[in-house]
C-alpha positions as a Python dict, from the first residue, in 0.01 Angstrom:
ca = {
    (1, 'I'): (0, 0, 0),
    (2, 'T'): (295, 183, -154),
    (3, 'A'): (385, 536, -252),
    (4, 'D'): (318, 440, -616),
    (5, 'D'): (-52, 401, -532),
    (6, 'Y'): (-69, 702, -300),
    (7, 'P'): (201, 962, -385),
    (8, 'E'): (133, 1161, -69),
    (9, 'L'): (272, 866, 129),
    (10, 'A'): (617, 939, -13),
    (11, 'E'): (635, 1276, 165),
    (12, 'I'): (500, 1127, 488),
    (13, 'A'): (756, 846, 472),
    (14, 'R'): (1035, 1098, 401),
    (15, 'A'): (939, 1299, 710),
    (16, 'A'): (917, 980, 919),
    (17, 'V'): (1274, 890, 818),
    (18, 'L'): (1433, 1233, 851),
    (19, 'C'): (1281, 1341, 1183),
    (20, 'N'): (1409, 1023, 1340),
    (21, 'D'): (1716, 906, 1535),
    (22, 'A'): (1653, 530, 1517),
    (23, 'Q'): (1832, 288, 1287),
    (24, 'L'): (1692, -17, 1109),
    (25, 'H'): (1935, -286, 992),
    (26, 'R'): (1875, -595, 784),
    (27, 'L'): (2070, -894, 914),
    (28, 'D'): (2222, -1181, 721),
    (29, 'D'): (1930, -1407, 805),
    (30, 'E'): (1689, -1156, 644),
    (31, 'S'): (1553, -1045, 983),
    (32, 'W'): (1550, -681, 1095),
    (33, 'Q'): (1720, -523, 1395),
    (34, 'M'): (1624, -183, 1533),
    (35, 'T'): (1838, 41, 1753),
    (36, 'G'): (1691, 344, 1923),
    (37, 'D'): (1347, 442, 2046),
    (38, 'P'): (1076, 184, 1963),
    (39, 'T'): (832, 453, 1848),
    (40, 'E'): (1086, 588, 1602),
    (41, 'G'): (1164, 232, 1497),
    (42, 'A'): (798, 185, 1410),
    (43, 'L'): (807, 497, 1193),
    (44, 'L'): (1111, 362, 1007),
    (45, 'A'): (931, 32, 954),
    (46, 'F'): (631, 219, 811),
    (47, 'A'): (852, 418, 574),
    (48, 'T'): (1029, 103, 456),
    (49, 'K'): (701, -78, 392),
    (50, 'V'): (566, 199, 169),
    (51, 'G'): (881, 185, -42),
    (52, 'A'): (1122, 441, 109),
    (53, 'D'): (1491, 364, 146),
    (54, 'P'): (1598, 530, 475),
    (55, 'A'): (1967, 538, 383),
    (56, 'W'): (1897, 703, 46),
    (57, 'V'): (1652, 954, 195),
    (58, 'R'): (1904, 1059, 461),
    (59, 'E'): (2178, 1089, 201),
    (60, 'T'): (1976, 1311, -32),
    (61, 'L'): (1849, 1531, 254),
    (62, 'P'): (2129, 1536, 514),
    (63, 'R'): (2050, 1675, 858),
    (64, 'T'): (2188, 2020, 933),
    (65, 'D'): (2053, 2076, 1283),
    (66, 'A'): (1796, 1932, 1523),
    (67, 'I'): (1595, 1991, 1839),
    (68, 'S'): (1581, 1666, 2033),
    (69, 'F'): (1257, 1545, 2182),
    (70, 'E'): (1184, 1682, 2527),
    (71, 'S'): (868, 1593, 2715),
    (72, 'E'): (843, 1958, 2814),
    (73, 'H'): (801, 2062, 2449),
    (74, 'R'): (644, 1733, 2327),
    (75, 'L'): (806, 1748, 1985),
    (76, 'M'): (1121, 1681, 1783),
    (77, 'A'): (1239, 1900, 1497),
    (78, 'T'): (1511, 1852, 1236),
    (79, 'L'): (1653, 2084, 970),
    (80, 'H'): (1762, 1940, 633),
    (81, 'H'): (1905, 2069, 307),
    (82, 'D'): (1896, 1891, -25),
    (83, 'H'): (2185, 1904, -273),
    (84, 'A'): (2019, 2195, -448),
    (85, 'G'): (2040, 2396, -126),
    (86, 'S'): (1668, 2402, -40),
    (87, 'G'): (1595, 2387, 334),
    (88, 'Y'): (1319, 2196, 513),
    (89, 'I'): (1216, 2160, 877),
    (90, 'Y'): (1041, 1839, 974),
    (91, 'V'): (863, 1801, 1307),
    (92, 'K'): (681, 1523, 1487),
    (93, 'G'): (516, 1517, 1827),
    (94, 'A'): (194, 1537, 2022),
    (95, 'P'): (-98, 1619, 1787),
    (96, 'E'): (-223, 1914, 1994),
    (97, 'R'): (128, 2064, 1995),
    (98, 'I'): (194, 2016, 1623),
    (99, 'L'): (-153, 2138, 1518),
    (100, 'E'): (-81, 2469, 1693),
    (101, 'M'): (212, 2516, 1452),
    (102, 'C'): (20, 2435, 1132),
    (103, 'D'): (-201, 2652, 915),
    (104, 'R'): (-232, 2419, 617),
    (105, 'Q'): (-274, 2050, 553),
    (106, 'S'): (-148, 1824, 277),
    (107, 'G'): (-419, 1639, 90),
    (108, 'F'): (-468, 1396, -195),
    (109, 'Q'): (-211, 1425, -476),
    (110, 'K'): (-8, 1662, -255),
    (111, 'T'): (-268, 1939, -268),
    (112, 'E'): (-263, 2193, 14),
    (113, 'T'): (-575, 2330, 185),
    (114, 'A'): (-652, 2527, 498),
    (115, 'L'): (-609, 2326, 816),
    (116, 'D'): (-931, 2175, 953),
    (117, 'V'): (-828, 2182, 1320),
    (118, 'D'): (-1149, 2032, 1460),
    (119, 'Y'): (-1133, 1739, 1219),
    (120, 'W'): (-776, 1651, 1313),
    (121, 'H'): (-842, 1687, 1685),
    (122, 'L'): (-1135, 1450, 1647),
    (123, 'C'): (-919, 1201, 1453),
    (124, 'A'): (-650, 1217, 1719),
    (125, 'K'): (-903, 1163, 1997),
    (126, 'D'): (-1065, 867, 1818),
    (127, 'A'): (-727, 704, 1756),
    (128, 'A'): (-620, 759, 2117),
    (129, 'A'): (-947, 611, 2240),
    (130, 'S'): (-856, 297, 2045),
    (131, 'G'): (-533, 265, 2240),
    (132, 'L'): (-307, 407, 1969),
    (133, 'R'): (-10, 628, 2046),
    (134, 'V'): (-76, 923, 1814),
    (135, 'L'): (189, 1144, 1657),
    (136, 'A'): (146, 1432, 1416),
    (137, 'I'): (402, 1492, 1138),
    (138, 'A'): (448, 1826, 966),
    (139, 'T'): (696, 2013, 746),
    (140, 'K'): (797, 2366, 659),
    (141, 'R'): (1020, 2504, 387),
    (142, 'V'): (1286, 2754, 496),
    (143, 'E'): (1540, 2971, 319),
    (144, 'E'): (1860, 2818, 192),
    (145, 'S'): (2077, 3017, 431),
    (146, 'R'): (1911, 2874, 741),
    (147, 'R'): (2163, 2650, 919),
    (148, 'E'): (2011, 2629, 1266),
    (149, 'V'): (1666, 2543, 1389),
    (150, 'N'): (1534, 2731, 1693),
    (151, 'F'): (1206, 2726, 1879),
    (152, 'S'): (1123, 3059, 1717),
    (153, 'D'): (1121, 2874, 1384),
    (154, 'L'): (845, 2646, 1512),
    (155, 'E'): (585, 2909, 1589),
    (156, 'G'): (387, 2868, 1266),
    (157, 'G'): (383, 2818, 891),
    (158, 'F'): (388, 2436, 893),
    (159, 'I'): (197, 2199, 666),
    (160, 'L'): (39, 1901, 841),
    (161, 'L'): (134, 1583, 659),
    (162, 'A'): (-38, 1313, 865),
    (163, 'L'): (-142, 1170, 1196),
    (164, 'V'): (27, 841, 1272),
    (165, 'G'): (-124, 584, 1507),
    (166, 'I'): (114, 333, 1664),
    (167, 'I'): (5, 39, 1874),
    (168, 'D'): (234, -142, 2116),
    (169, 'P'): (22, -426, 2259),
    (170, 'P'): (108, -505, 2620),
    (171, 'R'): (296, -831, 2660),
    (172, 'E'): (96, -1113, 2807),
    (173, 'E'): (359, -1157, 3078),
    (174, 'A'): (330, -787, 3163),
    (175, 'I'): (-48, -817, 3209),
    (176, 'A'): (6, -1121, 3430),
    (177, 'A'): (280, -940, 3623),
    (178, 'V'): (51, -647, 3702),
    (179, 'E'): (-209, -886, 3840),
    (180, 'I'): (56, -1065, 4046),
    (181, 'C'): (181, -734, 4186),
    (182, 'N'): (-174, -629, 4277),
    (183, 'N'): (-226, -958, 4461),
    (184, 'A'): (101, -896, 4645),
    (185, 'G'): (-23, -561, 4773),
    (186, 'I'): (185, -361, 4524),
    (187, 'R'): (-8, -77, 4358),
    (188, 'V'): (104, -36, 3997),
    (189, 'K'): (67, 315, 3859),
    (190, 'M'): (131, 420, 3500),
    (191, 'I'): (291, 757, 3425),
    (192, 'T'): (316, 834, 3054),
    (193, 'G'): (353, 1118, 2812),
    (194, 'D'): (77, 978, 2590),
    (195, 'H'): (-267, 1128, 2536),
    (196, 'V'): (-502, 1071, 2827),
    (197, 'D'): (-738, 852, 2619),
    (198, 'T'): (-447, 636, 2500),
    (199, 'A'): (-318, 606, 2856),
    (200, 'Q'): (-657, 494, 2989),
    (201, 'V'): (-704, 230, 2718),
    (202, 'I'): (-354, 87, 2762),
    (203, 'G'): (-395, 100, 3140),
    (204, 'A'): (-722, -91, 3115),
    (205, 'R'): (-555, -360, 2903),
    (206, 'L'): (-289, -395, 3170),
    (207, 'G'): (-542, -394, 3452),
    (208, 'I'): (-431, -51, 3580),
    (209, 'G'): (-679, 217, 3682),
    (210, 'L'): (-992, 20, 3594),
    (211, 'G'): (-1302, 227, 3661),
    (212, 'K'): (-1098, 529, 3768),
    (213, 'T'): (-1027, 863, 3607),
    (214, 'A'): (-682, 957, 3481),
    (215, 'L'): (-489, 1268, 3579),
    (216, 'T'): (-308, 1482, 3321),
    (217, 'G'): (7, 1685, 3355),
    (218, 'A'): (-191, 2007, 3310),
    (219, 'E'): (-408, 1911, 3609),
    (220, 'I'): (-102, 1823, 3819),
    (221, 'E'): (35, 2172, 3749),
    (222, 'V'): (-253, 2343, 3933),
    (223, 'I'): (-265, 2103, 4231),
    (224, 'D'): (-64, 2187, 4542),
    (225, 'D'): (153, 1927, 4714),
    (226, 'E'): (-98, 1850, 4989),
    (227, 'Q'): (-379, 1781, 4742),
    (228, 'L'): (-149, 1578, 4519),
    (229, 'R'): (-55, 1361, 4817),
    (230, 'S'): (-411, 1235, 4855),
    (231, 'I'): (-494, 1227, 4483),
    (232, 'A'): (-178, 1029, 4396),
    (233, 'L'): (-293, 751, 4627),
    (234, 'E'): (-627, 717, 4446),
    (235, 'V'): (-534, 774, 4080),
    (236, 'D'): (-341, 502, 3896),
    (237, 'V'): (-300, 650, 3544),
    (238, 'F'): (-120, 978, 3475),
    (239, 'A'): (-104, 1113, 3118),
    (240, 'R'): (89, 1387, 2941),
    (241, 'A'): (328, 1386, 3235),
    (242, 'S'): (662, 1563, 3225),
    (243, 'P'): (974, 1465, 3425),
    (244, 'E'): (885, 1734, 3679),
    (245, 'H'): (543, 1576, 3725),
    (246, 'K'): (702, 1232, 3775),
    (247, 'L'): (927, 1373, 4046),
    (248, 'R'): (634, 1540, 4221),
    (249, 'L'): (432, 1219, 4210),
    (250, 'V'): (718, 1020, 4365),
    (251, 'Q'): (757, 1280, 4639),
    (252, 'A'): (381, 1290, 4701),
    (253, 'L'): (357, 912, 4741),
    (254, 'Q'): (657, 908, 4974),
    (255, 'A'): (505, 1189, 5181),
    (256, 'A'): (194, 971, 5214),
    (257, 'G'): (405, 697, 5372),
    (258, 'Q'): (444, 477, 5065),
    (259, 'V'): (756, 292, 4952),
    (260, 'V'): (799, 389, 4586),
    (261, 'A'): (974, 202, 4306),
    (262, 'M'): (1008, 400, 3984),
    (263, 'T'): (1094, 278, 3634),
    (264, 'G'): (1239, 497, 3362),
    (265, 'D'): (1475, 506, 3066),
    (266, 'G'): (1536, 868, 2969),
    (267, 'V'): (1776, 1138, 3086),
    (268, 'N'): (1484, 1337, 3221),
    (269, 'D'): (1369, 1041, 3430),
    (270, 'A'): (1689, 1056, 3635),
    (271, 'P'): (1559, 1293, 3910),
    (272, 'A'): (1253, 1073, 3977),
    (273, 'L'): (1463, 756, 3964),
    (274, 'K'): (1710, 906, 4211),
    (275, 'R'): (1435, 1025, 4445),
    (276, 'A'): (1243, 695, 4449),
    (277, 'D'): (1314, 437, 4718),
    (278, 'V'): (1403, 193, 4440),
    (279, 'G'): (1495, 336, 4101),
    (280, 'V'): (1472, 86, 3813),
    (281, 'A'): (1628, 172, 3477),
    (282, 'M'): (1585, -7, 3146),
    (283, 'G'): (1898, -196, 3042),
    (284, 'L'): (1831, -216, 2666),
    (285, 'K'): (1688, 124, 2577),
    (286, 'G'): (1779, 314, 2894),
    (287, 'T'): (2025, 603, 2886),
    (288, 'E'): (2343, 601, 3092),
    (289, 'A'): (2206, 887, 3303),
    (290, 'A'): (1901, 681, 3395),
    (291, 'K'): (2116, 377, 3478),
    (292, 'E'): (2350, 581, 3697),
    (293, 'A'): (2059, 733, 3887),
    (294, 'S'): (1892, 395, 3947),
    (295, 'D'): (1938, 133, 4214),
    (296, 'M'): (1891, -155, 3972),
    (297, 'V'): (1880, -212, 3595),
    (298, 'L'): (1644, -442, 3408),
    (299, 'A'): (1858, -635, 3161),
    (300, 'D'): (1557, -735, 2948),
    (301, 'D'): (1337, -422, 2983),
    (302, 'N'): (1052, -651, 3088),
    (303, 'F'): (814, -540, 3363),
    (304, 'A'): (751, -904, 3452),
    (305, 'T'): (1112, -921, 3572),
    (306, 'I'): (1023, -678, 3852),
    (307, 'G'): (748, -911, 3971),
    (308, 'N'): (990, -1203, 3958),
    (309, 'A'): (1245, -1002, 4157),
    (310, 'V'): (987, -930, 4427),
    (311, 'H'): (894, -1299, 4435),
    (312, 'V'): (1257, -1409, 4477),
    (313, 'G'): (1334, -1126, 4719),
    (314, 'R'): (1049, -1220, 4949),
    (315, 'G'): (1166, -1580, 4937),
    (316, 'I'): (1521, -1479, 5033),
    (317, 'Y'): (1393, -1266, 5321),
    (318, 'D'): (1182, -1558, 5442),
    (319, 'N'): (1485, -1788, 5426),
    (320, 'I'): (1689, -1546, 5635),
    (321, 'R'): (1416, -1547, 5899),
    (322, 'K'): (1389, -1925, 5884),
    (323, 'F'): (1766, -1964, 5927),
    (324, 'I'): (1768, -1734, 6229),
    (325, 'L'): (1468, -1911, 6382),
    (326, 'F'): (1650, -2241, 6334),
    (327, 'M'): (1993, -2143, 6464),
    (328, 'L'): (1897, -1938, 6771),
    (329, 'P'): (1691, -2210, 6946),
    (330, 'T'): (1978, -2457, 6898),
    (331, 'N'): (2217, -2229, 7081),
    (332, 'G'): (1947, -2128, 7325),
    (333, 'G'): (1869, -2489, 7411),
    (334, 'E'): (2233, -2567, 7479),
    (335, 'A'): (2267, -2258, 7695),
    (336, 'L'): (1956, -2345, 7897),
    (337, 'V'): (2085, -2699, 7957),
    (338, 'V'): (2410, -2565, 8100),
    (339, 'I'): (2240, -2285, 8298),
    (340, 'A'): (1987, -2526, 8450),
    (341, 'A'): (2265, -2767, 8552),
    (342, 'I'): (2458, -2487, 8719),
    (343, 'L'): (2154, -2344, 8900),
    (344, 'F'): (2049, -2683, 9037),
    (345, 'E'): (2408, -2791, 9101),
    (346, 'L'): (2390, -3085, 8863),
    (347, 'T'): (2666, -3254, 8669),
    (348, 'L'): (2711, -3075, 8337),
    (349, 'P'): (2516, -3269, 8071),
    (350, 'L'): (2739, -3129, 7794),
    (351, 'T'): (3114, -3078, 7790),
    (352, 'P'): (3273, -2785, 7602),
    (353, 'A'): (3396, -3022, 7330),
    (354, 'Q'): (3047, -3166, 7287),
    (355, 'V'): (2895, -2816, 7260),
    (356, 'L'): (3154, -2736, 6995),
    (357, 'W'): (3056, -3054, 6806),
    (358, 'I'): (2690, -2951, 6805),
    (359, 'N'): (2760, -2593, 6692),
    (360, 'M'): (3035, -2647, 6437),
    (361, 'V'): (2932, -2975, 6276),
    (362, 'T'): (2564, -3060, 6305),
    (363, 'S'): (2396, -2716, 6335),
    (364, 'S'): (2593, -2565, 6045),
    (365, 'T'): (2527, -2867, 5824),
    (366, 'L'): (2153, -2850, 5884),
    (367, 'G'): (2115, -2472, 5869),
    (368, 'L'): (2271, -2442, 5523),
    (369, 'A'): (1985, -2644, 5374),
    (370, 'L'): (1741, -2359, 5439),
    (371, 'A'): (1934, -2137, 5196),
    (372, 'F'): (1798, -2357, 4914),
    (373, 'E'): (1436, -2326, 5025),
    (374, 'R'): (1204, -2217, 4742),
    (375, 'P'): (966, -1926, 4807),
    (376, 'E'): (641, -2038, 4966),
    (377, 'R'): (337, -2055, 4738),
    (378, 'D'): (154, -1771, 4912),
    (379, 'V'): (453, -1536, 4913),
    (380, 'M'): (295, -1314, 4644),
    (381, 'H'): (-39, -1303, 4822),
    (382, 'R'): (96, -1129, 5130),
    (383, 'K'): (85, -760, 5202),
    (384, 'P'): (421, -581, 5181),
    (385, 'R'): (595, -568, 5517),
    (386, 'D'): (659, -239, 5691),
    (387, 'P'): (1022, -141, 5614),
    (388, 'R'): (1052, -21, 5974),
    (389, 'E'): (958, -364, 6101),
    (390, 'S'): (1236, -526, 6303),
    (391, 'L'): (1366, -862, 6189),
    (392, 'L'): (1363, -985, 6550),
    (393, 'S'): (999, -938, 6645),
    (394, 'W'): (808, -1050, 6953),
    (395, 'F'): (701, -1353, 6752),
    (396, 'F'): (1067, -1437, 6696),
    (397, 'A'): (1145, -1398, 7066),
    (398, 'W'): (854, -1622, 7161),
    (399, 'R'): (940, -1900, 6917),
    (400, 'V'): (1311, -1895, 7005),
    (401, 'L'): (1224, -1918, 7374),
    (402, 'M'): (967, -2192, 7322),
    (403, 'V'): (1189, -2415, 7107),
    (404, 'S'): (1490, -2351, 7332),
    (405, 'V'): (1289, -2472, 7631),
    (406, 'L'): (1181, -2781, 7433),
    (407, 'F'): (1543, -2856, 7344),
    (408, 'M'): (1647, -2810, 7706),
    (409, 'A'): (1361, -3026, 7840),
    (410, 'G'): (1443, -3311, 7602),
    (411, 'A'): (1821, -3309, 7652),
    (412, 'L'): (1825, -3244, 8026),
    (413, 'G'): (1530, -3476, 8087),
    (414, 'L'): (1694, -3772, 7915),
    (415, 'F'): (2027, -3696, 8083),
    (416, 'L'): (1870, -3702, 8430),
    (417, 'W'): (1665, -4010, 8345),
    (418, 'E'): (1974, -4203, 8236),
    (419, 'M'): (2165, -4092, 8545),
    (420, 'H'): (1871, -4197, 8765),
    (421, 'R'): (1868, -4541, 8596),
    (422, 'G'): (2232, -4587, 8691),
    (423, 'A'): (2382, -4533, 8345),
    (424, 'S'): (2739, -4405, 8317),
    (425, 'L'): (2806, -4033, 8286),
    (426, 'E'): (2944, -4090, 7933),
    (427, 'T'): (2621, -4263, 7825),
    (428, 'A'): (2402, -3991, 7977),
    (429, 'R'): (2603, -3718, 7805),
    (430, 'T'): (2593, -3905, 7474),
    (431, 'M'): (2215, -3924, 7511),
    (432, 'A'): (2200, -3547, 7578),
    (433, 'V'): (2412, -3461, 7274),
    (434, 'S'): (2216, -3701, 7050),
    (435, 'T'): (1888, -3557, 7176),
    (436, 'V'): (1992, -3201, 7085),
    (437, 'V'): (2110, -3314, 6740),
    (438, 'G'): (1799, -3527, 6683),
    (439, 'A'): (1574, -3239, 6788),
    (440, 'E'): (1761, -3015, 6541),
    (441, 'M'): (1688, -3256, 6256),
    (442, 'F'): (1318, -3267, 6336),
    (443, 'Y'): (1301, -2890, 6393),
    (444, 'L'): (1472, -2830, 6058),
    (445, 'I'): (1163, -2973, 5888),
    (446, 'N'): (941, -2748, 6104),
    (447, 'S'): (1150, -2450, 5995),
    (448, 'R'): (1068, -2494, 5626),
    (449, 'Y'): (749, -2295, 5685),
    (450, 'L'): (716, -2013, 5935),
    (451, 'Y'): (342, -2050, 5985),
    (452, 'K'): (219, -2324, 5752),
    (453, 'S'): (207, -2686, 5854),
    (454, 'V'): (473, -2914, 5706),
    (455, 'L'): (248, -3219, 5740),
    (456, 'S'): (219, -3277, 5366),
    (457, 'F'): (426, -3447, 5101),
    (458, 'E'): (561, -3110, 4987),
    (459, 'G'): (635, -3003, 5342),
    (460, 'L'): (816, -3323, 5438),
    (461, 'F'): (994, -3406, 5112),
    (462, 'G'): (978, -3089, 4898),
    (463, 'N'): (1336, -2973, 4961),
    (464, 'R'): (1589, -3239, 4873),
    (465, 'Y'): (1868, -3036, 5033),
    (466, 'V'): (1694, -3065, 5370),
    (467, 'L'): (1677, -3444, 5328),
    (468, 'I'): (2043, -3457, 5225),
    (469, 'A'): (2144, -3241, 5522),
    (470, 'I'): (1950, -3463, 5763),
    (471, 'A'): (2110, -3777, 5615),
    (472, 'V'): (2460, -3627, 5644),
    (473, 'C'): (2391, -3506, 5997),
    (474, 'A'): (2257, -3848, 6101),
    (475, 'A'): (2567, -4016, 5958),
    (476, 'L'): (2793, -3774, 6145),
    (477, 'Q'): (2607, -3830, 6473),
    (478, 'I'): (2625, -4210, 6436),
    (479, 'T'): (2998, -4175, 6373),
    (480, 'Y'): (3027, -3950, 6679),
    (481, 'T'): (2850, -4213, 6890),
    (482, 'H'): (3000, -4541, 6770),
    (483, 'A'): (3341, -4465, 6616),
    (484, 'E'): (3621, -4533, 6864),
    (485, 'P'): (3836, -4230, 6761),
    (486, 'M'): (3533, -4002, 6819),
    (487, 'Q'): (3462, -4169, 7152),
    (488, 'A'): (3819, -4106, 7260),
    (489, 'L'): (3803, -3742, 7144),
    (490, 'F'): (3458, -3639, 7274),
    (491, 'G'): (3398, -3889, 7554),
    (492, 'S'): (3097, -4045, 7380),
    (493, 'T'): (2987, -4407, 7406),
    (494, 'D'): (2773, -4658, 7219),
    (495, 'L'): (2394, -4634, 7248),
    (496, 'S'): (2153, -4925, 7235),
    (497, 'P'): (1849, -4939, 7004),
    (498, 'D'): (1622, -4854, 7300),
    (499, 'E'): (1830, -4547, 7375),
    (500, 'W'): (1819, -4436, 7011),
    (501, 'L'): (1439, -4477, 7026),
    (502, 'K'): (1426, -4239, 7324),
    (503, 'V'): (1631, -3985, 7128),
    (504, 'T'): (1391, -4019, 6833),
    (505, 'L'): (1088, -3975, 7057),
    (506, 'A'): (1240, -3659, 7208),
    (507, 'G'): (1287, -3516, 6857),
    (508, 'T'): (931, -3613, 6765),
    (509, 'F'): (809, -3432, 7077),
    (510, 'V'): (981, -3108, 6964),
    (511, 'F'): (838, -3150, 6611),
    (512, 'T'): (483, -3206, 6740),
    (513, 'V'): (480, -2911, 6979),
    (514, 'A'): (624, -2680, 6711),
    (515, 'E'): (351, -2783, 6465),
    (516, 'L'): (81, -2732, 6730),
    (517, 'E'): (217, -2384, 6802),
    (518, 'K'): (197, -2293, 6433),
    (519, 'A'): (-160, -2424, 6419),
    (520, 'V'): (-261, -2203, 6713),
    (521, 'I'): (-99, -1900, 6548),
    (522, 'R'): (-284, -1969, 6222),
    (523, 'V'): (-615, -1984, 6408),
    (524, 'F'): (-548, -1653, 6586),
    (525, 'R'): (-440, -1486, 6262),
    (526, 'Y'): (-752, -1613, 6085),
    (527, 'F'): (-990, -1475, 6347),
    (528, 'D'): (-792, -1152, 6372),
    (529, 'G'): (-819, -1109, 5994),
    (530, 'S'): (-1193, -1184, 6005),
    (531, 'C'): (-1250, -929, 6279),
    (532, 'S'): (-1050, -668, 6088),
    (533, 'S'): (-1250, -733, 5769),
    (534, 'N'): (-1581, -704, 5954),
    (535, 'A'): (-1467, -385, 6118),
}
């Protein structure tokens, strides 16, 4: 379809080009590149397809003045003069806003008739119900001397040229990301300036607000803050919303105890982005004001990236907890060994140099492997944690104490056994050090999952860095035990195969008890969840 077949398209295309800040460039490889707002880019693409040359149109009707789009006014207006001096105002915006300014409509072969308001409202509603973003385009001729365009110039006298329906299908990854966020306990809400019918259709395609009503900006205006606090928790789609409405919604959700992340790209989004707990600006089409007000910037403007960030962030937080739960029992076990020896007036099972060996060489080598742990498979099926929740919980205290006692029992038990059998003090101490290090290697595998069992191929062999760390640590401990320079430095001595077997059994004991403890916790959490669901 071209303007040659339908002449009225030429005027519509001209308005689409002139009342527009986007740019469309043809690259050397014959592809097209758009800069600016995607909606305006779509209008330029339409004009180009019907035969208009945007550069030529803008040259023949240069812009004299403009009113930029503001969500408060829901329109954009530009003033142009041709080379003959004639002036024209072109406007585009929300259909209900533009129709208020029109008293005539352009018809076939550029004929003008009285505006059929009901017809155009019905067309706009039908298009919005199909998921189209609907814009109205209109024009008005002004005197040659007019060099500025003011809101008083927009009060009437316009000719409606067309309604334009634009569809921006949600990306498949965005639909999947919304579902992932919902499974992770993250409520996704959509706040848009589009028509309420358009917002509901697009929301339904994304899986947002299914079976629920949408709230409009006009309705938000008449609701007080207390009412909005409860309504904002229930409603997921907000239409015809202004920046002030976005800010109120963020504040209402925060007042209801929610942690709010807000996305935005415009200058007017800055207050809501700044007020949100996590402001997220668009990196490609976002304004500098939005980026400055935000806590983070999406480099690819893709909502799925937010879901990926949550996935990785939860994995990192888990790894921090795993590292702490691995390192503290190691130090706790050593401390309990020394404290027990002092309390019962026993020979110290560990010398200061041997404690330093455990802490500086073996523990550090093993603990670093947990930094490379991938997020657990169920990480996006958990509820968000309370931000006020302490990292060191009662569960942490219990597990640190339990594993520390296991380390102490293994090391001190083998030390006393060897001393009772008449072994030398050096042999007994070497057994104690090797037991602590061996228990660390076994407990490192336990630490890969906080609650899940590691008794699977993935659990035992899924992290190659853990296997490498264990191999390096084992090599270091063998060197510590059998290398003469190390024996001279740390007072260690050779161990027989039977003694190494005892060390291995002590480590296996720690591994087994830790797995049993996780199994008991899983059972209690299962029944606690069942009771809560039934309640």
